[in-house]
C-alpha positions as CSV (number, residue, x, y, z in Angstrom):
1,X,19.3,3.6,-14.8
2,X,20.6,1.8,-11.7
3,X,18.6,-1.0,-10.1
4,X,17.0,1.1,-7.3
5,X,16.6,4.4,-9.3
6,X,12.9,3.6,-9.9
7,X,12.4,3.7,-6.1
8,X,13.6,7.3,-5.6
9,X,12.0,10.2,-7.6
10,X,14.6,12.2,-9.5
11,X,13.5,15.4,-7.6
12,X,14.7,13.7,-4.3
13,X,17.8,11.8,-5.4
14,X,20.1,14.7,-4.2
15,X,18.7,14.1,-0.6
16,X,19.3,10.4,-0.6
17,X,22.2,8.0,0.1
18,X,22.1,5.1,-2.4
19,X,23.2,2.8,0.4
20,X,19.8,3.3,2.1
21,X,17.8,2.5,-1.0
22,X,17.8,-1.2,-0.2
23,X,16.5,-0.5,3.3
24,X,13.7,1.6,1.8
25,X,12.9,-1.2,-0.6
26,X,12.8,-3.8,2.3
27,X,10.6,-1.5,4.4
28,X,8.2,-1.1,1.4
29,X,8.0,-4.8,0.9
30,X,7.4,-5.3,4.7
31,X,4.6,-2.7,4.5
32,X,3.1,-4.5,1.5
33,X,3.2,-7.8,3.2
34,X,1.7,-6.3,6.4
35,X,-1.1,-4.7,4.4
36,X,-1.9,-8.0,2.5
37,X,-1.8,-10.0,5.7
38,X,-4.0,-7.4,7.4
39,X,-6.6,-7.6,4.7
40,X,-6.5,-11.4,4.6
41,X,-6.8,-11.8,8.4
42,X,-9.8,-9.3,8.4
43,X,-11.4,-11.4,5.7
44,X,-10.8,-14.6,7.6
45,X,-12.1,-13.1,10.8
46,X,-15.4,-12.0,9.1
47,X,-15.8,-15.4,7.4
48,X,-15.2,-17.4,10.6
49,X,-17.5,-15.2,12.6
50,X,-20.2,-15.4,9.9
51,X,-20.1,-19.2,9.9
52,X,-20.3,-19.2,13.7
53,X,-16.7,-20.5,14.3
54,X,-14.7,-17.4,15.2
55,X,-11.0,-17.6,15.6
56,X,-10.5,-15.3,18.6
57,X,-6.8,-15.1,18.3
58,X,-7.1,-13.8,14.8
59,X,-7.9,-10.2,16.0
60,X,-4.5,-10.2,17.7
61,X,-2.8,-11.1,14.5
62,X,-4.8,-8.5,12.6
63,X,-3.9,-5.7,15.0
64,X,-0.2,-6.7,14.8
65,X,-0.2,-6.5,11.0
66,X,-2.0,-3.2,11.1
67,X,0.3,-1.6,13.7
68,X,3.5,-2.7,12.0
69,X,2.2,-1.7,8.6
70,X,1.4,1.8,9.9
71,X,4.6,2.4,11.7
72,X,6.9,1.0,9.1
73,X,4.9,2.9,6.5
74,X,5.6,6.1,8.5
75,X,9.4,5.5,8.2
76,X,9.0,4.9,4.4
77,X,6.9,8.1,4.1
78,X,9.7,10.1,5.8
79,X,12.3,8.8,3.3
80,X,10.1,9.4,0.3
81,X,9.0,12.9,1.5
82,X,5.4,11.7,1.5
83,X,4.7,12.8,5.0
84,X,3.7,16.3,6.1
85,X,5.9,18.4,3.7
86,X,4.8,21.8,2.7
87,X,6.3,21.9,-0.8
88,X,3.9,24.4,-2.3
89,X,5.0,27.0,0.2
90,X,8.7,26.2,0.1
91,X,8.9,26.2,-3.7
92,X,7.9,29.9,-3.7
93,X,10.6,30.9,-1.2
94,X,14.0,32.4,-1.8
95,X,16.8,29.9,-1.5
96,X,18.0,31.0,2.0
97,X,14.5,31.1,3.4
98,X,13.7,27.7,1.9
99,X,16.9,26.3,3.5
100,X,15.8,27.5,6.9
101,X,12.2,26.3,6.5
102,X,13.2,22.9,5.1
103,X,15.7,22.4,7.9
104,X,13.2,23.4,10.6
105,X,10.6,21.0,9.1
106,X,13.1,18.2,9.2
107,X,14.2,19.0,12.7
108,X,10.6,18.7,13.9
109,X,10.4,15.3,12.2
110,X,13.8,14.4,13.8
111,X,12.5,15.2,17.3
112,X,9.3,13.2,16.7
113,X,11.5,10.3,15.7
114,X,13.6,10.7,18.8
115,X,10.5,10.8,20.9
116,X,9.2,7.7,19.2
117,X,12.5,5.9,20.0
118,X,12.6,7.1,23.6
119,X,9.0,6.7,24.7
120,X,8.4,3.7,22.5
121,X,11.3,1.9,24.3
122,X,9.6,2.8,27.6
123,X,6.3,1.4,26.4
124,X,8.0,-1.6,25.0
125,X,9.7,-2.4,28.3
126,X,6.6,-1.8,30.3
127,X,4.5,-3.9,27.9
128,X,5.8,-7.1,29.3
129,X,3.5,-6.7,32.2
130,X,0.4,-6.5,30.0
131,X,-1.0,-9.4,27.9
132,X,-3.3,-9.8,24.9
133,X,-6.2,-12.1,25.3
134,X,-6.7,-14.9,24.6
135,X,-3.1,-15.8,23.8
136,X,-1.5,-14.1,26.8
137,X,1.2,-12.7,24.4
138,X,3.0,-9.7,26.0
139,X,1.7,-6.4,24.5
140,X,5.3,-5.4,24.2
141,X,5.4,-7.2,20.9
142,X,2.9,-4.7,19.5
143,X,4.7,-1.7,21.2
144,X,8.0,-2.7,19.6
145,X,6.9,-1.2,16.3
146,X,7.1,2.3,17.8
147,X,10.8,2.5,18.6
148,X,11.7,0.4,15.5
149,X,9.9,3.0,13.3
150,X,11.5,5.8,15.3
151,X,15.0,4.5,14.5
152,X,14.2,4.6,10.8
153,X,12.6,8.0,11.0
154,X,15.7,9.4,12.7
155,X,18.0,7.7,10.2
156,X,16.1,9.0,7.2
157,X,15.7,12.5,8.6
158,X,19.4,12.7,9.3
159,X,20.1,11.6,5.8
160,X,18.0,14.4,4.4
161,X,19.4,17.0,6.8
162,X,23.0,16.1,5.9
163,X,22.3,16.0,2.2
164,X,20.1,19.1,2.3
165,X,22.7,21.1,4.1
166,X,25.3,20.1,1.6
167,X,23.3,20.3,-1.6
168,X,20.3,22.3,-0.7
169,X,16.8,21.0,-0.4
170,X,15.6,22.3,-3.8
171,X,15.7,19.7,-6.5
172,X,18.4,20.3,-9.1
173,X,17.1,21.9,-12.4
174,X,16.2,19.3,-15.0
175,X,19.0,18.5,-17.5
176,X,18.2,18.4,-21.1
177,X,19.0,15.1,-22.9
178,X,20.0,15.1,-26.5
C-alpha cells in the first residue's frame, strides 16, 4: 500500500491522479484546522461574553474559519465523490447510459466550479470596498475562499472527467487475492 492509498477509496482510484493525492491531503488538513479553530473561537467567544469581557474581533475570525472550512471542504468533497452523486441510480444503469449520466453530472459540477471562480473573483475584487467591523479588514479576504475553492473544484472535476472517459466511471471489479 502506497503512502496515500488510505486517502482514496479503492472504488475511486481509477478516477484519480496520484499526483493530486497530496493536494487532497493538504486540503483535508486545512479543513480540519479550520474546523478546530472555528470550534475554539466559538468557545472563546461564548466564554468572553459570559464573563462580560467580549472580544468583538473574535466573530470575524470565527466567520473566516467557518467560510474557509466550508469552501475548502467543498473541493475535497468533489475529489472524494462525497458531494451530490447519484450512485444508487447509476449503478443500475447500462454501461453506455452510466457513462452519459456520470459525464453529465460532472459537467454540471464543472460549470458550478467555473461560476465559483468567475463570480467569486468578481466578489473578491469588489470586496476591497467593504470592511468588517471592528477591524476594518476588507471583506475581500473572506470572499477569496470562493474562487480558491472553485479552482480546486474545476481541477478535481476535470481529473474525474478525463479518467472517467478513459477508464469508465464504474469501479473496476474486485480482484481476488490468494
